C-alpha positions, 0 to 999 in steps of 0.5 A: 492465471487464476492462482496468481489472481487468487494469491493477489486477492489474498494479499490485497485482503490482508492489506486492506485488513491491516489498513482497517484494524491497525493503529500504528502508522508505520503498519498501516502504510506497510498495509497499503504497500501490500495492496499496491503489490497485490494490484501489480501481481494482478496486472502482471498476471492479466497482462502476461495471459493476454500477451499485453505490454499495457499491463506491464507499463501500468505496473511501472507507474504503479511502482513509481506512485508507491515509491512516492507514497512511501516517501511522503508516508515517511515524512509525515510519520516523522513529523507525526512522531516529532510532535506527539512522540508516538505513531498511534493514529488514535493521537492524530485527532489531537493534531486539530487546532 
């Protein structure tokens, strides 16, 4: 189980670094998905070790939330690109009226 949790924490840190450092909206959303998947890996590892079904059920809920986030994020990215012609997050400040 320790190996799975180490891999999950590494993947989560890579995702968090991508959210903090990157300025491309699509890359930021992909980094968020990495963080969701790292959390799922941790949930599955712990639930498998403790023989619990609740961790697996929680993973299904996280997958549903990630799918909804991806759909909404794609809509935001498309609207942002149509408005500004770029997906650079620095241009988001110009959307204030």
